[in-house]
C-alpha positions as CSV (number, residue, x, y, z in Angstrom):
1,M,170.6,84.7,144.2
2,R,169.9,81.7,145.7
3,S,166.3,83.3,146.8
4,S,165.4,84.3,143.3
5,G,166.5,81.0,142.2
6,R,164.2,79.5,144.5
7,N,161.1,81.7,142.9
8,S,162.1,80.6,139.1
9,N,162.0,77.2,140.0
10,R,158.5,77.1,141.8
11,N,157.3,78.5,138.3
12,Y,158.7,76.2,136.3
13,R,156.6,73.3,135.7
14,G,159.0,69.9,136.0
15,A,161.9,68.7,138.8
16,G,162.4,70.7,141.6
17,N,158.4,72.5,141.7
18,S,156.8,70.9,145.3
19,R,153.8,71.6,143.6
20,D,154.2,69.4,140.6
21,D,155.9,66.2,142.8
22,R,152.6,66.1,145.1
23,Q,150.8,66.1,141.6
24,K,152.6,63.1,140.8
25,R,152.6,61.0,144.0
26,A,148.4,61.2,143.9
27,G,148.5,60.2,140.5
28,R,146.4,62.7,139.4
29,P,146.9,64.8,136.1
30,R,146.6,68.9,136.3
31,P,143.0,70.2,136.9
32,E,143.9,72.1,133.5
33,E,144.3,68.8,132.0
34,R,141.2,66.6,133.5
35,T,138.3,66.4,131.4
36,Y,134.7,63.6,132.4
37,D,132.8,62.6,130.1
38,V,129.3,63.8,130.4
39,G,127.0,61.2,132.6
40,A,128.1,58.5,135.7
41,G,130.9,56.1,134.9
42,G,132.7,58.3,132.7
43,Q,136.5,58.2,132.2
44,D,139.0,60.9,132.4
45,R,141.4,61.5,130.3
46,A,143.8,59.2,132.5
47,G,141.9,56.6,132.0
48,K,140.5,56.5,136.0
49,P,136.7,56.6,136.2
50,G,134.9,59.8,136.8
51,K,133.8,60.3,140.9
52,P,130.6,61.1,141.9
53,K,129.1,64.3,142.6
54,G,130.6,65.6,146.0
55,A,133.6,63.7,145.8
56,A,136.9,65.6,146.2
57,G,138.1,64.6,142.3
58,G,135.0,66.6,141.1
59,R,135.1,69.3,142.9
60,A,138.7,69.6,141.9
61,G,137.9,70.6,138.3
62,A,134.4,72.0,139.2
63,K,136.1,76.1,138.7
64,A,138.5,75.5,135.9
65,G,136.7,72.6,133.4
66,P,133.7,73.9,130.6
67,R,130.3,72.6,131.8
68,T,129.3,70.5,129.3
69,G,126.7,68.4,131.0
70,P,122.9,68.8,133.0
71,K,123.1,70.7,135.9
72,A,122.0,67.2,137.5
73,G,120.7,64.6,136.6
74,P,118.7,61.8,137.9
75,G,118.9,60.8,141.6
76,T,122.1,62.1,144.0
77,G,124.8,60.7,142.3
78,A,123.8,60.9,138.7
79,G,127.1,62.4,138.0
80,P,130.1,65.0,139.0
81,R,129.8,68.9,138.3
82,T,132.0,69.3,135.6
83,G,131.0,72.5,134.5
84,S,132.8,75.9,135.2
85,K,132.2,78.8,136.5
86,A,133.9,81.1,133.4
87,G,133.5,78.6,130.7
88,P,130.7,79.0,128.1
89,R,127.3,77.5,129.0
90,T,126.4,74.6,126.8
91,G,123.5,73.0,128.5
92,P,120.0,73.0,128.0
93,K,119.5,75.9,130.0
94,A,121.0,78.2,127.7
95,A,119.2,77.3,124.2
96,G,116.5,79.6,125.5
97,G,113.4,79.9,124.0
98,K,109.9,78.3,125.9
99,G,110.4,75.2,127.5
100,A,114.1,75.4,127.5
101,G,114.0,74.2,131.3
102,R,111.8,71.0,131.0
103,G,113.0,67.6,129.6
104,D,111.1,64.0,128.8
105,S,111.6,61.0,131.1
106,R,115.2,60.2,130.2
107,G,116.0,63.8,131.4
108,R,116.7,65.0,127.6
109,P,115.9,68.8,127.3
110,A,112.4,69.6,125.5
111,P,113.2,71.7,121.8
112,A,112.6,74.7,121.8
113,R,109.3,75.8,119.7
114,P,110.2,78.9,117.2
115,R,108.2,82.4,117.5
116,E,106.7,82.0,113.9
117,Y,104.6,78.1,115.6
118,E,103.7,80.7,118.2
119,A,102.0,83.4,116.4
120,Q,99.8,80.9,114.7
121,V,99.1,79.5,117.4
122,E,98.1,82.9,119.0
123,E,96.2,84.0,115.9
124,R,94.4,80.3,115.9
125,N,93.0,81.3,119.5
126,R,91.9,84.5,118.3
127,A,89.7,83.2,115.2
128,R,88.5,80.9,117.4
129,H,86.7,82.8,120.3
130,A,86.3,86.0,117.9
131,K,82.2,85.6,116.6
132,P,81.2,87.9,114.1
133,P,78.5,90.2,114.9
134,L,74.7,88.9,114.7
135,K,72.7,90.5,112.1
136,L,68.8,90.7,113.4
137,P,66.3,92.0,111.5
138,K,64.6,95.6,111.7
139,T,61.3,94.8,113.8
140,F,61.3,98.5,115.4
141,G,62.6,102.4,114.8
142,E,62.3,104.1,111.6
143,P,62.7,103.1,108.0
144,E,66.7,103.6,106.4
145,G,67.0,106.9,104.4
146,E,65.2,109.8,104.6
147,R,62.4,111.1,102.7
148,L,62.9,112.2,99.2
149,Q,61.2,116.0,99.5
150,K,62.6,116.8,102.6
151,V,66.4,116.4,100.7
152,L,65.1,118.2,98.4
153,A,64.1,121.2,100.5
154,R,67.3,121.1,102.5
155,A,69.2,121.2,99.5
156,G,67.3,124.7,98.3
157,M,64.5,123.7,96.1
158,G,61.7,125.0,98.4
159,S,59.6,124.3,100.9
160,R,58.6,120.6,101.3
161,R,55.1,121.4,99.3
162,A,57.0,122.7,96.9
163,C,59.2,119.9,96.6
164,E,56.3,117.1,96.7
165,E,54.5,119.1,93.7
166,L,58.5,118.9,91.9
167,I,58.0,114.8,92.4
168,D,54.4,115.5,91.2
169,Q,55.6,117.0,87.9
170,R,57.8,114.2,87.1
171,R,60.6,116.6,87.3
172,V,62.9,114.2,90.1
173,E,65.1,111.5,88.9
174,V,67.4,109.6,91.2
175,N,69.9,107.0,90.5
176,G,68.2,107.2,86.8
177,K,65.0,106.7,87.2
178,V,62.0,109.5,87.3
179,V,60.1,109.6,90.3
180,T,56.1,109.2,90.5
181,E,55.3,108.2,94.0
182,Q,55.4,110.3,97.0
183,G,57.0,109.3,100.4
184,L,60.3,107.7,98.4
185,R,63.7,107.2,101.2
186,V,66.8,108.3,99.5
187,D,70.4,108.2,100.9
188,P,72.1,111.6,100.3
189,E,75.4,110.3,100.1
190,K,74.7,107.5,97.9
191,D,72.0,108.4,95.4
192,E,72.4,110.4,92.6
193,I,69.6,112.7,93.0
194,K,68.1,115.0,89.4
195,V,65.8,117.6,89.4
196,D,65.1,118.4,85.8
197,G,68.2,117.0,84.8
198,L,70.5,118.5,86.4
199,T,71.9,117.0,89.8
200,I,71.8,118.4,93.2
201,A,74.2,119.1,96.2
202,T,72.8,117.3,99.2
203,Q,76.4,117.3,101.2
204,S,79.5,119.2,99.5
205,Y,78.2,122.9,100.2
206,L,78.9,125.5,97.3
207,F,79.1,129.5,98.1
208,F,79.9,132.6,95.5
209,A,80.2,135.9,95.7
210,L,79.0,137.8,92.3
211,N,79.2,141.4,91.6
212,K,76.1,141.3,89.7
213,P,76.0,144.0,87.0
214,A,73.4,146.6,85.9
215,G,70.8,144.7,83.7
216,V,70.9,141.6,85.1
217,V,67.9,139.9,86.4
218,S,68.3,138.0,89.9
219,S,66.9,134.3,88.8
220,M,69.3,131.6,87.5
221,E,67.1,131.5,84.7
222,D,64.8,133.8,82.6
223,P,62.1,132.7,80.1
224,E,62.2,135.9,78.3
225,G,66.0,135.2,77.1
226,R,67.4,138.0,79.2
227,Q,71.0,137.9,81.2
228,C,70.4,136.6,84.4
229,L,72.8,135.2,87.4
230,G,72.4,131.5,85.9
231,D,75.1,133.0,82.7
232,Y,78.0,133.7,85.2
233,V,77.2,130.0,86.8
234,T,80.0,127.6,84.7
235,N,79.2,124.6,86.3
236,R,76.1,123.9,86.1
237,E,76.2,119.7,86.7
238,T,75.5,121.3,90.3
239,R,72.3,123.6,91.1
240,L,73.1,126.8,92.6
241,F,70.5,129.1,93.8
242,H,70.8,133.0,94.9
243,V,70.4,134.2,98.3
244,G,68.0,137.3,98.5
245,R,67.6,139.6,95.3
246,L,69.1,142.9,94.1
247,D,67.2,145.5,91.7
248,T,67.5,144.5,87.8
249,E,69.2,147.9,87.3
250,T,71.3,147.5,90.9
251,E,74.5,146.8,90.9
252,G,77.1,145.1,93.3
253,L,77.2,141.8,95.8
254,I,74.8,139.2,95.6
255,L,75.7,135.1,97.3
256,L,75.4,132.1,95.2
257,T,74.9,128.9,96.8
258,N,73.4,125.8,97.5
259,H,73.3,125.6,100.8
260,G,69.5,125.9,101.4
261,E,68.9,126.4,105.4
262,L,71.8,129.3,105.0
263,A,70.4,130.8,102.2
264,H,66.3,131.0,103.9
265,R,68.3,132.4,107.3
266,L,70.3,135.1,106.1
267,T,67.2,136.7,103.7
268,H,65.0,136.0,106.9
269,P,63.7,139.4,108.5
270,R,63.7,136.9,112.1
271,Y,67.8,137.2,112.0
272,G,68.4,140.4,110.9
273,V,71.0,140.2,108.7
274,T,72.2,144.1,107.7
275,K,73.0,144.8,103.9
276,T,74.7,148.0,103.0
277,Y,74.3,150.0,100.0
278,L,75.6,153.1,98.3
279,A,73.1,155.8,96.8
280,A,74.1,158.2,94.5
281,I,71.8,161.6,94.8
282,Q,71.5,164.9,94.1
283,G,71.4,167.4,96.9
284,P,71.9,169.5,98.6
285,I,70.3,167.5,101.5
286,P,69.4,168.3,104.8
287,R,70.9,167.6,107.6
288,D,68.5,165.5,109.5
289,L,68.2,163.2,106.4
290,G,69.9,160.5,108.6
291,K,67.6,161.0,110.9
292,Q,64.4,160.9,109.4
293,L,65.2,157.1,107.8
294,K,66.5,156.3,111.1
295,E,63.3,157.3,112.3
296,G,61.3,155.4,109.6
297,V,59.7,156.8,106.3
298,Q,56.4,156.2,105.6
299,L,55.4,153.7,102.6
300,E,52.7,151.9,101.0
301,D,53.4,148.8,102.8
302,G,54.1,150.0,105.9
303,Y,57.4,151.8,107.9
304,A,60.9,151.2,106.5
305,R,63.4,152.6,109.1
306,A,67.2,152.6,108.6
307,D,70.0,151.2,110.5
308,H,72.2,153.5,109.4
309,F,73.0,156.3,107.3
310,K,76.3,158.8,106.4
311,V,77.4,161.0,103.0
312,V,80.7,159.2,102.0
313,E,81.3,161.9,98.9
314,N,80.1,165.4,97.8
315,T,80.7,166.9,94.9
316,G,78.7,170.0,94.3
317,K,75.5,169.0,94.0
318,N,76.6,164.9,94.2
319,Y,76.1,162.9,97.0
320,L,77.1,159.6,97.6
321,V,75.5,157.9,100.5
322,E,75.5,155.0,102.3
323,V,72.7,153.2,103.8
324,S,72.3,149.9,105.8
325,L,69.3,148.5,106.6
326,H,68.3,144.6,107.8
327,E,64.5,144.3,105.9
328,G,64.8,143.2,102.4
329,R,61.4,144.1,101.0
330,K,61.4,145.2,96.9
331,H,63.1,148.7,96.4
332,I,63.3,149.0,99.2
333,V,66.4,151.7,99.8
334,R,65.0,153.1,96.1
335,R,61.7,153.9,97.8
336,M,63.0,154.9,100.9
337,L,65.3,158.2,99.3
338,A,62.6,159.0,96.8
339,E,60.1,159.5,99.7
340,A,62.3,161.5,101.2
341,G,62.6,163.7,98.3
342,F,65.9,162.4,96.6
343,P,65.4,159.8,93.5
344,V,68.2,157.2,93.0
345,D,70.3,157.6,90.5
346,K,72.7,154.7,90.9
347,L,72.9,151.6,93.7
348,V,75.2,149.8,94.6
349,R,75.4,147.0,97.1
350,T,78.6,147.0,98.8
351,R,78.2,144.1,102.1
352,F,76.0,141.4,103.2
353,G,76.3,140.4,106.1
354,P,79.8,139.9,106.9
355,I,80.7,139.6,103.0
356,A,82.2,142.7,101.6
357,L,82.5,143.6,98.1
358,G,85.6,144.8,98.2
359,D,87.5,145.7,94.9
360,Q,86.2,142.9,93.3
361,K,85.0,143.8,89.5
362,S,82.0,144.4,87.8
363,G,81.2,140.7,86.7
364,W,82.9,138.2,88.5
365,L,83.0,135.9,90.4
366,R,84.7,134.4,93.0
367,R,84.4,131.5,95.5
368,L,84.1,132.5,99.5
369,T,87.1,131.9,101.6
370,N,86.2,128.6,104.8
371,T,86.9,132.1,106.9
372,E,83.9,133.6,105.2
373,V,81.7,131.1,105.4
374,G,82.3,130.6,108.7
375,M,81.5,134.2,109.3
376,L,77.8,133.6,107.9
377,M,77.2,130.3,109.7
378,R,78.0,132.2,113.0
379,E,76.0,135.3,111.5
380,V,72.3,132.9,111.4
381,G,73.2,131.1,114.5
382,L,74.6,127.8,112.1
């Protein structure tokens, strides 16, 4: 019982506590009760002057009291260390921002600049060093734009010589003004170019497939007033033209586009684009008819050869045969079969290169898909 009382006296603040007795004898307040004013020569709560840094009294409260003054004043004995390792930091170093640790001659910290001000300074520096590019006069090189006849030829209006004749005939307009002289340079992406009042497509290309009925003339306009391919094109603001021709009585696939270079290559013999036809003839036919057509048939304008031949259907004397060839002479399939002794009753073109007619109805116009356009381009190396 005596030992427990002794322990309780140690924890009791007052009489009998040896630690409190020592504090009273020394005449100093407890560490948690001691505070100091900022700066040298301040007084604590007990009314005694604060001791300089390094003194015993200053070190006594270093770990318990809050840090309220600067880390170090001017000189070595500017003031006591009164901050606490556990207390909040309230000095200039905790303020944050650029220049937080800087101060003036009196030791006062410089105010931190806001981020908005820093951003404005950065923008001014960039504007000062960013110089606009110099615009030098053009003294060398090609003039701007392209020649009008070249743009017309690329749009499918014919050769350059034919396009020059269109200009001489005053049939060409640029931005609403009739062109009267050769050599005019235009910008296809900005200038509006018309021929006979119709705008030509210089950049945006169109591709259509038409199942031409029998009796329709293979031209966009007919002076005699007969039904033609132009009657099936509803978008007359952009000029289209047909790729190759079909006889008036021949049905089947014909392509319409405004891509002049593609149309030229699809019809040129050099690229050898294959066209496939179905022909109705009267039999019986010999077994070597296909061999004869592949070896070549003598016509008035030279030999004509088929690339492929096969019999598709046979009903009595009625035969339906398939002929493929890459030539494009006038009435070439009809003349070849007639020379072999089998006049054609009906002829339908079912394929032009990689594009097939399929189940497209007679007189219907459809737009080619991007895949089909890519196949055409690849066929002729574009």
